[in-house]
KEDREN-290748 format. One record per residue (C-alpha): chain; z, y, x. Coordinates in nm, 2 decimals. Layout:
<unit:A&pz:Z&py:Y&px:X>
...
! end
This chain:
<unit:A&pz:9.77&py:12.67&px:4.48>
<unit:A&pz:9.73&py:12.57&px:4.85>
<unit:A&pz:9.89&py:12.89&px:4.97>
<unit:A&pz:10.17&py:12.86&px:4.72>
<unit:A&pz:10.25&py:12.51&px:4.84>
<unit:A&pz:10.25&py:12.64&px:5.20>
<unit:A&pz:10.49&py:12.91&px:5.09>
<unit:A&pz:10.72&py:12.65&px:4.94>
<unit:A&pz:10.70&py:12.42&px:5.25>
<unit:A&pz:10.76&py:12.70&px:5.50>
<unit:A&pz:11.00&py:12.93&px:5.32>
<unit:A&pz:11.16&py:12.72&px:5.05>
<unit:A&pz:11.24&py:12.41&px:5.25>
<unit:A&pz:11.48&py:12.43&px:5.55>
<unit:A&pz:11.35&py:12.25&px:5.86>
<unit:A&pz:11.67&py:12.04&px:5.84>
<unit:A&pz:11.52&py:11.86&px:5.53>
<unit:A&pz:11.22&py:11.75&px:5.74>
<unit:A&pz:11.46&py:11.60&px:5.99>
<unit:A&pz:11.70&py:11.45&px:5.74>
<unit:A&pz:11.48&py:11.15&px:5.65>
<unit:A&pz:11.49&py:11.04&px:6.01>
<unit:A&pz:11.87&py:11.07&px:6.02>
<unit:A&pz:11.92&py:10.88&px:5.69>
<unit:A&pz:11.64&py:10.64&px:5.76>
<unit:A&pz:11.81&py:10.52&px:6.07>
<unit:A&pz:12.09&py:10.38&px:5.85>
<unit:A&pz:11.84&py:10.11&px:5.76>
<unit:A&pz:11.94&py:9.96&px:6.09>
<unit:A&pz:12.29&py:9.87&px:5.97>
<unit:A&pz:12.28&py:9.50&px:5.89>
<unit:A&pz:12.37&py:9.40&px:5.53>
<unit:A&pz:12.42&py:9.76&px:5.41>
<unit:A&pz:12.35&py:9.91&px:5.06>
<unit:A&pz:12.00&py:10.03&px:5.14>
<unit:A&pz:11.96&py:10.22&px:4.82>
<unit:A&pz:12.20&py:10.48&px:4.97>
<unit:A&pz:11.94&py:10.57&px:5.23>
<unit:A&pz:11.71&py:10.69&px:4.95>
<unit:A&pz:11.99&py:10.84&px:4.74>
<unit:A&pz:12.07&py:11.09&px:5.02>
<unit:A&pz:11.76&py:11.27&px:4.91>
<unit:A&pz:11.91&py:11.31&px:4.56>
<unit:A&pz:12.26&py:11.39&px:4.69>
<unit:A&pz:12.17&py:11.63&px:4.96>
<unit:A&pz:11.81&py:11.76&px:4.96>
<unit:A&pz:11.75&py:11.85&px:4.60>
<unit:A&pz:12.08&py:12.04&px:4.54>
<unit:A&pz:12.05&py:12.23&px:4.86>
<unit:A&pz:11.68&py:12.30&px:4.80>
<unit:A&pz:11.75&py:12.44&px:4.45>
<unit:A&pz:12.05&py:12.63&px:4.59>
<unit:A&pz:11.82&py:12.80&px:4.84>
<unit:A&pz:11.57&py:12.89&px:4.57>
<unit:A&pz:11.86&py:13.05&px:4.38>
<unit:A&pz:12.00&py:13.24&px:4.68>
<unit:A&pz:11.66&py:13.38&px:4.77>
<unit:A&pz:11.57&py:13.49&px:4.42>
<unit:A&pz:11.27&py:13.26&px:4.45>
<unit:A&pz:11.20&py:13.27&px:4.08>
<unit:A&pz:11.17&py:13.65&px:4.06>
<unit:A&pz:10.96&py:13.65&px:4.38>
<unit:A&pz:10.73&py:13.38&px:4.24>
<unit:A&pz:10.68&py:13.58&px:3.92>
<unit:A&pz:10.57&py:13.88&px:4.13>
<unit:A&pz:10.29&py:13.68&px:4.29>
<unit:A&pz:9.94&py:13.65&px:4.15>
<unit:A&pz:9.99&py:13.29&px:4.05>
<unit:A&pz:10.02&py:13.11&px:3.71>
<unit:A&pz:10.34&py:12.95&px:3.58>
<unit:A&pz:10.16&py:12.62&px:3.60>
<unit:A&pz:10.10&py:12.66&px:3.97>
<unit:A&pz:10.46&py:12.75&px:4.03>
<unit:A&pz:10.58&py:12.43&px:3.86>
<unit:A&pz:10.31&py:12.23&px:4.03>
<unit:A&pz:10.40&py:12.36&px:4.38>
<unit:A&pz:10.77&py:12.29&px:4.34>
<unit:A&pz:10.71&py:11.94&px:4.20>
<unit:A&pz:10.47&py:11.87&px:4.49>
<unit:A&pz:10.74&py:11.97&px:4.74>
<unit:A&pz:10.98&py:11.72&px:4.58>
<unit:A&pz:10.73&py:11.44&px:4.58>
<unit:A&pz:10.63&py:11.51&px:4.94>
<unit:A&pz:10.99&py:11.50&px:5.06>
<unit:A&pz:11.05&py:11.18&px:4.86>
<unit:A&pz:10.75&py:11.01&px:5.02>
<unit:A&pz:10.88&py:11.13&px:5.36>
<unit:A&pz:11.21&py:10.97&px:5.29>
<unit:A&pz:11.05&py:10.64&px:5.18>
<unit:A&pz:10.79&py:10.62&px:5.46>
<unit:A&pz:11.06&py:10.68&px:5.73>
<unit:A&pz:11.30&py:10.43&px:5.56>
<unit:A&pz:11.02&py:10.17&px:5.55>
<unit:A&pz:10.96&py:10.21&px:5.93>
<unit:A&pz:11.33&py:10.16&px:6.00>
<unit:A&pz:11.33&py:9.88&px:5.74>
<unit:A&pz:11.06&py:9.69&px:5.93>
<unit:A&pz:11.27&py:9.73&px:6.25>
<unit:A&pz:11.57&py:9.59&px:6.05>
<unit:A&pz:11.38&py:9.27&px:5.96>
<unit:A&pz:11.28&py:9.23&px:6.33>
<unit:A&pz:11.63&py:9.28&px:6.46>
<unit:A&pz:11.80&py:9.06&px:6.20>
<unit:A&pz:11.55&py:8.80&px:6.09>
<unit:A&pz:11.80&py:8.54&px:5.97>
<unit:A&pz:12.07&py:8.77&px:5.82>
<unit:A&pz:12.18&py:8.69&px:5.46>
<unit:A&pz:12.22&py:9.02&px:5.28>
<unit:A&pz:12.49&py:9.04&px:5.01>
<unit:A&pz:12.31&py:9.34&px:4.88>
<unit:A&pz:11.93&py:9.38&px:4.84>
<unit:A&pz:11.75&py:9.37&px:5.18>
<unit:A&pz:11.45&py:9.58&px:5.28>
<unit:A&pz:11.18&py:9.36&px:5.13>
<unit:A&pz:10.85&py:9.48&px:5.02>
<unit:A&pz:10.96&py:9.46&px:4.66>
<unit:A&pz:11.27&py:9.66&px:4.74>
<unit:A&pz:11.06&py:9.96&px:4.81>
<unit:A&pz:10.90&py:9.92&px:4.47>
<unit:A&pz:11.25&py:9.95&px:4.32>
<unit:A&pz:11.30&py:10.26&px:4.54>
<unit:A&pz:11.00&py:10.42&px:4.38>
<unit:A&pz:11.13&py:10.34&px:4.03>
<unit:A&pz:11.47&py:10.49&px:4.12>
<unit:A&pz:11.29&py:10.81&px:4.23>
<unit:A&pz:11.08&py:10.80&px:3.91>
<unit:A&pz:11.40&py:10.80&px:3.70>
<unit:A&pz:11.54&py:11.08&px:3.91>
<unit:A&pz:11.22&py:11.29&px:3.89>
<unit:A&pz:11.19&py:11.24&px:3.51>
<unit:A&pz:11.54&py:11.35&px:3.44>
<unit:A&pz:11.56&py:11.63&px:3.69>
<unit:A&pz:11.22&py:11.79&px:3.65>
<unit:A&pz:11.24&py:11.77&px:3.27>
<unit:A&pz:11.58&py:11.95&px:3.26>
<unit:A&pz:11.55&py:12.19&px:3.56>
<unit:A&pz:11.24&py:12.38&px:3.44>
<unit:A&pz:11.41&py:12.49&px:3.12>
<unit:A&pz:11.54&py:12.78&px:3.34>
<unit:A&pz:11.41&py:12.69&px:3.70>
<unit:A&pz:11.74&py:12.86&px:3.80>
<unit:A&pz:12.04&py:12.65&px:3.69>
<unit:A&pz:12.03&py:12.32&px:3.87>
<unit:A&pz:12.39&py:12.18&px:3.83>
<unit:A&pz:12.35&py:11.98&px:3.51>
<unit:A&pz:11.99&py:11.86&px:3.59>
<unit:A&pz:12.10&py:11.74&px:3.93>
<unit:A&pz:12.41&py:11.56&px:3.80>
<unit:A&pz:12.22&py:11.39&px:3.52>
<unit:A&pz:11.93&py:11.28&px:3.75>
<unit:A&pz:12.17&py:11.15&px:4.02>
<unit:A&pz:12.36&py:10.96&px:3.76>
<unit:A&pz:12.04&py:10.80&px:3.63>
<unit:A&pz:11.92&py:10.70&px:3.98>
<unit:A&pz:12.26&py:10.56&px:4.07>
<unit:A&pz:12.29&py:10.36&px:3.75>
<unit:A&pz:11.95&py:10.20&px:3.82>
<unit:A&pz:12.04&py:10.13&px:4.19>
<unit:A&pz:12.38&py:9.98&px:4.08>
<unit:A&pz:12.21&py:9.77&px:3.81>
<unit:A&pz:11.95&py:9.63&px:4.05>
<unit:A&pz:12.23&py:9.54&px:4.30>
<unit:A&pz:12.43&py:9.38&px:4.02>
<unit:A&pz:12.13&py:9.17&px:3.91>
<unit:A&pz:12.08&py:9.07&px:4.27>
<unit:A&pz:12.43&py:8.92&px:4.27>
<unit:A&pz:12.46&py:8.79&px:3.91>
<unit:A&pz:12.11&py:8.68&px:3.81>
<unit:A&pz:11.98&py:8.37&px:3.99>
<unit:A&pz:11.61&py:8.46&px:3.93>
<unit:A&pz:11.66&py:8.81&px:4.07>
<unit:A&pz:11.87&py:8.67&px:4.36>
<unit:A&pz:11.59&py:8.42&px:4.45>
<unit:A&pz:11.33&py:8.69&px:4.43>
<unit:A&pz:11.50&py:8.94&px:4.66>
<unit:A&pz:11.74&py:8.73&px:4.87>
<unit:A&pz:11.63&py:8.37&px:4.83>
<unit:A&pz:11.32&py:8.16&px:4.89>
<unit:A&pz:11.08&py:8.42&px:4.75>
<unit:A&pz:11.22&py:8.72&px:4.94>
<unit:A&pz:10.92&py:8.72&px:5.18>
<unit:A&pz:10.66&py:8.62&px:4.93>
<unit:A&pz:10.41&py:8.90&px:4.94>
<unit:A&pz:10.21&py:8.75&px:4.65>
<unit:A&pz:10.52&py:8.84&px:4.43>
<unit:A&pz:10.65&py:9.14&px:4.61>
<unit:A&pz:10.33&py:9.34&px:4.64>
<unit:A&pz:10.28&py:9.37&px:4.26>
<unit:A&pz:10.65&py:9.49&px:4.24>
<unit:A&pz:10.57&py:9.76&px:4.50>
<unit:A&pz:10.25&py:9.86&px:4.32>
<unit:A&pz:10.42&py:9.86&px:3.99>
<unit:A&pz:10.70&py:10.08&px:4.13>
<unit:A&pz:10.44&py:10.33&px:4.27>
<unit:A&pz:10.26&py:10.34&px:3.93>
<unit:A&pz:10.59&py:10.40&px:3.74>
<unit:A&pz:10.67&py:10.67&px:3.99>
<unit:A&pz:10.34&py:10.84&px:3.93>
<unit:A&pz:10.35&py:10.81&px:3.55>
<unit:A&pz:10.71&py:10.93&px:3.52>
<unit:A&pz:10.65&py:11.23&px:3.75>
<unit:A&pz:10.33&py:11.33&px:3.57>
<unit:A&pz:10.50&py:11.31&px:3.23>
<unit:A&pz:10.79&py:11.52&px:3.36>
<unit:A&pz:10.54&py:11.77&px:3.50>
<unit:A&pz:10.38&py:11.82&px:3.16>
<unit:A&pz:10.73&py:11.86&px:3.00>
<unit:A&pz:10.82&py:12.11&px:3.27>
<unit:A&pz:10.50&py:12.31&px:3.21>
<unit:A&pz:10.58&py:12.35&px:2.84>
<unit:A&pz:10.94&py:12.45&px:2.92>
<unit:A&pz:10.86&py:12.69&px:3.20>
<unit:A&pz:10.61&py:12.88&px:2.99>
<unit:A&pz:10.90&py:13.00&px:2.79>
<unit:A&pz:11.10&py:13.13&px:3.09>
<unit:A&pz:11.11&py:13.50&px:3.15>
<unit:A&pz:11.31&py:13.73&px:3.37>
! end
């Protein structure tokens, strides 16, 4: 499994996608921006291009020729997605901390980079993973429909969260008002987001395993 993961990270992932989180993460320094977009670049750019590379390289056929199980193939590919997602979030958090230091008194119209915001980011990735992984491994080859469906789900969640931040007074107070820096409230949101991310991804993994066992070339 370890060697298979290394194969994915070295051959399947272009070096550009290890640099991309730093390029998109720097957008956290724009004051008052829609910061969900920073994370959505992973969904918009990384995943479609990653799957396109797999398809162009006949990765599925190559993987079937290796002395590995179908379970390991699925596990390795999902692990790559999760690793890249964590890279995007960690880098974005670093720039988000810089944002709060540079603009301590700014009033964000959209959700700012609070601790709770990153919990929402994990939930958005959880939705993306559940939809994409559940659909993609029906073939592990066709990625258009799974990508579109997963991006749509993630964007609807992000748009809904931003809408609540504008329209709902409790949500506004939590993320933009007097409680925006209250760690006693925001840390549970972050931990809940991480837990939802883990649960959704694990469930999607088990669905993918069942689907991928039926795939043949």
